[in-house]
C-alpha positions in Angstrom: 3.2 -1.8 -17.2 3.9 -5.6 -17.1 3.8 -5.5 -13.3 0.4 -3.8 -13.1 -1.1 -6.0 -15.7 0.2 -9.0 -13.8 -1.6 -7.7 -10.7 -4.9 -7.6 -12.5 -4.5 -11.2 -13.9 -3.7 -12.5 -10.4 -6.6 -10.6 -8.9 -9.0 -11.9 -11.4 -7.8 -15.4 -10.8 -8.5 -15.2 -7.1 -12.3 -15.4 -7.6 -13.8 -17.8 -5.1 -17.4 -17.2 -5.7 -19.1 -16.3 -9.0 -21.8 -14.6 -7.0 -19.6 -12.6 -4.6 -21.3 -9.3 -3.8 -19.7 -6.3 -5.4 -19.2 -3.9 -2.5 -16.2 -1.8 -3.4 -16.4 0.8 -6.1 -14.1 3.4 -7.7 -15.0 7.0 -8.7 -13.1 10.0 -10.1 -13.9 13.6 -9.2 -13.6 16.1 -12.0 -10.0 17.2 -12.3 -9.4 20.9 -11.7 -6.3 21.3 -13.8 -4.7 19.9 -17.0 -2.1 18.1 -14.8 -4.8 16.5 -12.7 -6.5 15.3 -15.9 -3.3 13.7 -17.0 -2.9 12.0 -13.6 -6.5 10.8 -13.6 -5.9 9.1 -17.0 -2.6 7.6 -15.7 -4.5 6.1 -12.8 -7.2 4.7 -15.0 -4.7 3.3 -17.5 -2.5 1.7 -14.7 -5.3 -0.8 -13.9 -4.3 -0.5 -10.2 -7.7 0.6 -8.9 -9.4 -2.2 -10.9 -7.0 -4.8 -9.5 -7.5 -3.6 -5.9 -11.3 -3.6 -6.3 -11.3 -7.1 -7.9 -9.2 -8.5 -5.1 -11.3 -7.0 -2.4 -14.7 -7.9 -3.9 -13.6 -11.5 -4.5 -11.9 -12.2 -1.2 -13.6 -10.1 1.5 -17.1 -9.8 2.9 -17.6 -6.0 3.0 -20.3 -5.1 5.5 -21.4 -1.9 3.7 -20.4 -0.4 0.4 -16.9 1.0 0.4 -15.9 3.7 -2.1 -12.5 4.6 -3.4 -12.6 8.2 -4.6 -9.8 9.9 -6.5 -9.7 13.7 -6.5 -10.6 16.4 -4.0 -8.3 18.1 -1.5 -8.3 15.7 1.4 -6.2 12.6 1.9 -4.9 10.1 1.4 -7.2 8.9 4.2 -10.1 6.7 5.1 -13.3 8.7 6.1 -15.4 6.4 8.3 -18.4 8.7 8.1 -18.9 8.1 4.4 -17.0 4.8 4.3 -14.7 6.0 1.6 -11.0 6.0 0.8 -10.0 9.4 -0.5 -6.9 9.8 -2.7 -6.3 13.4 -4.1 -4.7 13.8 -7.5 -2.2 16.1 -5.8 -0.9 13.2 -3.8 -0.1 11.2 -6.9 1.5 14.3 -8.5 3.7 14.8 -5.4 4.8 11.2 -5.4 5.7 11.2 -9.1 7.6 14.5 -8.8 9.6 13.1 -5.8 10.6 10.0 -7.7 11.5 12.0 -10.8 13.7 14.6 -8.9 15.5 11.8 -7.1 16.6 10.2 -10.4 14.7 7.0 -9.5 14.8 5.7 -13.0 18.5 4.8 -12.3 17.2 2.0 -10.1 15.7 0.4 -13.2 12.1 1.3 -12.2 10.5 4.2 -14.1 9.0 6.9 -11.9 5.6 6.3 -13.4 5.7 2.7 -12.4 7.0 3.5 -8.9 4.2 6.0 -8.5 1.6 3.4 -9.2 3.4 1.0 -6.8 3.0 3.6 -4.1 -0.6 4.2 -5.0 -1.4 0.5 -4.6 0.4 0.3 -1.2 -1.4 3.4 -0.1 -4.8 1.9 -1.1 -4.1 -1.2 0.9 -2.9 1.0 3.8 -6.2 2.9 3.8 -8.1 -0.3 3.3 -6.6 -1.4 6.6 -8.2 1.5 8.4 -11.5 0.7 6.7 -11.4 -3.0 7.7 -10.5 -2.1 11.3 -13.5 0.3 11.4 -16.0 -2.0 9.7 -15.1 -5.2 11.6 -14.2 -3.5 14.9 -10.8 -5.2 14.8 -8.7 -4.7 17.9 -5.4 -3.0 17.4 -2.5 -3.0 19.9 0.0 -0.2 19.3 -0.2 2.4 16.6 -3.0 1.8 14.1 -0.8 3.4 11.4 1.9 0.7 11.9 -0.7 -2.0 11.9 -2.1 -1.0 8.5 1.4 -0.5 7.1 1.9 -4.2 8.0 -1.4 -5.2 6.4 -0.5 -3.4 3.2 2.8 -5.3 3.1 1.0 -8.7 3.7 -1.6 -8.1 1.0 1.0 -7.1 -1.5 3.3 -10.0 -0.7 0.6 -12.7 -0.5 -2.0 -11.6 -3.1 -0.2 -9.5 -5.7 2.2 -10.7 -8.4 5.5 -8.9 -7.9 4.1 -7.5 -4.7 7.4 -7.5 -2.9 8.9 -5.2 -5.6 5.8 -2.9 -5.2 6.4 -2.8 -1.5 10.1 -1.9 -2.1 9.0 1.1 -4.2 6.7 2.2 -1.3 9.7 1.8 1.1 11.9 3.9 -1.2 9.3 6.7 -1.0 9.5 6.6 2.8 13.3 6.9 2.5 13.0 9.9 0.1 10.5 11.5 2.4 12.9 11.1 5.4 15.4 13.3 3.6 13.0 16.2 4.0 13.7 16.2 7.7 17.2 17.4 8.3 16.4 17.7 12.0 13.6 15.9 13.9 11.1 17.9 16.0 8.7 17.0 18.8 6.0 16.9 16.2 7.8 14.1 14.3 8.0 12.0 17.5 4.4 12.6 18.5 2.9 11.9 15.1 0.5 8.9 14.7 2.9 7.5 12.1 6.3 6.1 12.8 9.2 8.0 11.4 9.6 7.7 7.6 13.0 6.0 8.0 11.4 3.5 10.4 8.7 2.8 7.9 11.4 2.3 5.2 13.3 -0.3 7.2 10.2 -2.1 8.5 8.8 -2.5 5.0 12.2 -3.9 3.8 12.2 -6.2 6.8 8.8 -7.6 5.7 10.0 -8.1 2.2 13.2 -9.8 3.2 11.4 -11.9 5.9 8.8 -13.2 3.5 11.6 -14.6 1.2 15.1 -14.4 2.6 16.5 -16.6 0.0 15.4 -14.5 -3.0 16.2 -11.2 -1.2 19.4 -12.3 0.5 21.3 -9.2 -0.7 18.6 -6.8 0.4 20.0 -6.1 3.9 23.5 -5.3 2.6 22.1 -3.1 -0.3 19.8 -1.0 1.9 21.5 -0.7 5.2 19.1 -3.0 7.0 21.2 -4.2 9.9 22.1 -7.9 10.2 20.8 -7.9 13.7 17.3 -6.8 12.5 17.4 -9.1 9.5 17.9 -12.1 11.7 14.4 -11.5 13.2 12.6 -10.5 10.0 11.5 -14.0 9.0 9.9 -14.5 12.4 8.5 -11.0 12.4 6.9 -11.3 9.0 5.6 -14.8 9.8 3.8 -13.5 12.9 2.5 -10.4 11.1 1.0 -12.6 8.4 -0.5 -15.1 10.8 -1.9 -12.4 13.1 -3.6 -10.6 10.2 -5.0 -13.7 8.6 -6.4 -14.8 12.0 -8.1 -11.4 12.4 -9.5 -11.3 8.8 -10.4 -15.0 8.5 -14.0 -14.5 9.7 -14.6 -11.9 7.0 -13.0 -13.6 4.0 -15.0 -15.3 1.3 -14.6 -19.1 1.2 
């Protein structure tokens, strides 16, 4: 829980205006099962939603109220018609189960903590879709790749231990890639890049943002030396491009 509490402290410290308009809110739908009730309580106790909301309300000009809704059967997704990010309890259950079955605790990160890491990355990913829709931000290439990149930037630049949180999200992509023993046309035509590509791209951003601290990351994860050579430049451009696009909508 140290990591998540640190996130909230940093988020609260980012206040730039005491009168910033509160435009992002969180709500919870009534759980349908005992397990969903436990998950709802875990999300609330993690402080992740509160940290995300604080960061957004204190740093971005939100053109119209944005809701983060936990529960229901759809998602994770951003629904532009109601301007809401939808995160089902079932998604959180699935993520936690996957980490537990993989023996993730052996990495030194408890499955509960890794699950909340993924939740934060997912919230920032869906936020990317919301910002693109609200601000009519141009996107070249796959929008899913673009918002993956934004999630990485927000974690790395605004959240304490954000790089470690991004690594947990990358590890989930890696675990999900193991489900596909054989790739199909549907995998290649999907709006998302392949899970293994998302895994290595996220690691590249983490490494590129601080190659000195994460000098061992390529060797430990299989990120090729050739790719690693370009990660510093890749992350730098990703950061600068997103900050340029978002600058007009950030609170001074």
